[in-house]
N, C-alpha and C positions, 0 to 999 in steps of 0.2 A: 480274514484278510479282505474278503469280498465286501463284508459289511463296512469295514473301515474305508475302503475306496468309495463305496456308495455314499457314505456320510460326508466324505471330504469333497467329492465332485460337485454337489449342489452348492456348497459353501464357496468353492473356488469360482463357480459360475456367477454367483451373486456378487462376489468381490470384483470380478472382471467387469460385470455390467455396471457396478457402481463407479468403478474407475473410468470406464468409457463414458458414462453419463456425465461425470464431473468434468472430464476433459472436454467433451463436446459442448456442453452448455456453457461452461466457464470460458472456453476458447471463443465461442461464438459471441457471447456478450462483450467480453473484454476486447476481442479482436475488432468487433464492429465499432466500438467507441474509439479504439486506437486508430482505425482507418479514418474515421471522421476527423480526428485530431490532426492526422497527417494531411488530409485533403485541405483542411482549413489553412495550412501554410501557403497554399497556392491559389485557393479559390473559396469564395463564399458567395451566396446569391446576391448579397448587398454588402456594402461596407458596414461593419458591425456598429459603428457609431453614427451612421447616417440617420437623420431624423425626418426625412421627407416622405415617409411611407404612410402617413395618416395614423392617428392615435387609436389604440385599442381595436385594431381591425381583427376580425376572426380569421382562422386559417382559410386559405383560399389558393387559387392557382398562382397568384403573384407572390403572396407571402405565405409560404407553406405552413408555418406555425403561427401566423398572425403577427401583430406588432404590439409593442408595449406602450406605456403611457406617454412616452416621448416620441413615438412613431418609429422606433428602431425595429428592424427585422429580427424577430425572435429566433428563427432558424439559424441565421448568421451568428447571433450571439451565443446560441447553444453550441455551435461548432467551435467557436473560439474558446468557450468555456471548457469544452472537452480537451482542447490543447493545453490549457492552463492546468487542468486536473492531472493530465499525464505528466507534465513537467514537474509539478509540485510533488506528485506521488513518487516518481522515479528519483528525483533529486533528494527528497527526504529519506527514502529508503537507502539510497547510496550513502548518505551521511550517517544514518543510524547504523548501517552495516559496518562501515569502516571504523567509526568511533567505538561502537559496541563490541565488535570482535576484538579490536586491539586492547581495549580495557579488560574484557573478559579473559583473554589469553594472558595478559599481564598478571591479573589476579590469580589465575590458576597455576602459573609457573613460578611466580615470585615467592619470596619468603612469607612466613606467617604474619609478620607485622604489616607488610604491604597488602596481603590478602585481606586481613581484618579491616584495614583502613578503607580500601576500595569497596569492600562489601558493605561497610557502614554507609559510605557515600551513596552507593547504589540503592540501598534500602530507603534512604532519604529521598533520592531522586524519583524512585518508583512511587513512593507515597505522595509526592507532590503532584497535584493535578496537572496532567499533560497540557491541556488547553490553557490553563492559567499561566503555566511557564512559557508557552508559546506567545501568549498575549504580552507578557512582560518583556520578552526579547524583542518582539515586533514594536512595542511601544518605545523601547530604548533605541532601536536602530531606525525606526520609521517604517511606514507601510510600503512594501514593495514585494515583488515576487521573490527576490533573493532573500529578504528578511524572513518571509514565510517559510521558504525551503529550509533555511538554516535553523529557524526556531523549531519547526516541527521535527526535523531530523535529530537535533540535539535532545529534544524532549523524549523522543522515542528510543534513543540509543541505550538508555539505562536498562530497559527490558531485554534488549538483545545482549547487552554485556552480562547481565545476570544469567541468562540462559546459556551463553557461551562459556562462562566460568563453570557452571554446573556440569555441562556436557563434556568440557575438556577434562575436568577432574575425573569424571567417570571413564573417559577414553584412556587417560594416562594410567589408569589402574588395570588395564587389560594385559593379558599375557604377551600379545604381539608387541606391545610397547617395551616390555621388559626384554624381549628378544632383540628389539632394535637397539636398545641401550647397550646390551651385552655385545652386540656386533660393532659398537663404537660410534653409532649415530649420535650426533649432538642434539641439543634441545631444538635449535632452529630447524634441523633436518627432520626431527620427529614431528614438529608442528606442521611443516610443509608437506611431508610425505604421508603422514598418518592421521594427524588431528584434523586438519582442514577438510580433507575428503570425507571424513566421517561426520563433520559438523554440518555440512550443507543440507543433507536431508532433514536434519533436525530444525534448521533455521528457515527452511523454505516457507512453511506456513506462518510462523511469526512475522517474517518479513512481508508476506502478503497481507497480513493483518495490519502491519505498519503502513502499507500502501493505501489500503482502504481507510485506515484512521487518518492518514495524511490528507486524503481527499476531503474527508469530513471536517478535519481541523481547518483546512484552508477555506472551506465553505463557511464554517462558523466564524472565522476571523473576518472574512469578507462581509458576512451578515451584520457584524457589529462595527464595520468600518475600519478594521485593522488589517485587512487582506490586501490583495493586489489592487492598486488604485486604477481608476479609469485612465486611458481607454481600454485597458484589459478587461474583457468580459469574464465574469466569474459566476458560477451557478449559485453561490451563496448570496452574492449581491443581487442577482436576478430575483431570488426568492424574497429578499428584503424589499426590493422595489415593487414587487408584484403584490405584496400583502394588502396594500391600500386599494387595489383594483381587482381583487380576486373574484368578486362576483361579476364584474363586467368583462373580465378577460381571464377566465380560469386557466387557460393553457399556459399563461405566463408563469403561474405558480406550480402547475402540475408537472410540466415537462422537465424543469431543472431537478425537481425532487425525484422523478422517475429515473433520470439519468444517473443521479447520485446513487440510488439504490442498485440500479443495474451494474454500475461500475464496481461497487463493493461486492455484490454477489458474484459477479463474473470473475474477479481476481481471486476471491477466496476459493471458489470451486476449481478454478484452474490450478491454483497452488496445491489444493488438496489432491487433485488427480496426479500432478507431477510428483508430489511427495510419495504417493502410493507406488509410483514406478521407481523413484530414486532410492527409497528406503527399503533395503532387502527384508527387514523385519516385518514390513507391512504387507509383503506379498503372500499370497496363499501358497499352500504346499503343492508342489508339482508332483 
């Protein structure tokens, strides 16, 4: 017995340290960018589209991150870009979650014919390149923040729907579901009381990946001119505009890329840490 406890304790400590590390680092990265996005609602050092700062100035006391080729303050544009990234990420995840969970639940509880039809459609949607689908929707609706959110959210909903269906089928096969049905609980009650609470720990990390993928997708759309139009600042458009002056003003290209990477790493680590806490099966033995 002593040997078993000795073997389990170091593993439990390692798991606890990893969980704490993920939460701390992910929360710090994502929280810092979220705070910057919120601050940009009420304050930026300069108006983001003001062009009177001098062209390609290096970072200094007046312009903390320098200026771009049009004389705009880069720090102000980065702040507004953080706000846009948060809006697109949160909006896209919300659409993907609502559409994906509804379709996945329908496929899991409906009859065989509906399940087969929806599963085939999901297979086609998953196989179709997400960014290409987003480009088609944005090209159809026109470039705007709303179009980007809708396109990225719908493109990502197929993965959530597939995962929801698989997880729901597994949950519905458990003994406690049989007991709930025996006690007279209907399908809607089973989904609300038993299925959804068990789904969230499984969906946290995929939805976080959707958030990071949405930020990347919006940056990619803006890079090719299909994202949020000016005067909305976008990290993707900043990268596109900075590529012609990267040697003269490297910060204009480096900083948006660093913020993109930091956002994705932060949200993924944060979600992984939260999943470890929310999912009982991921916890170490006490």
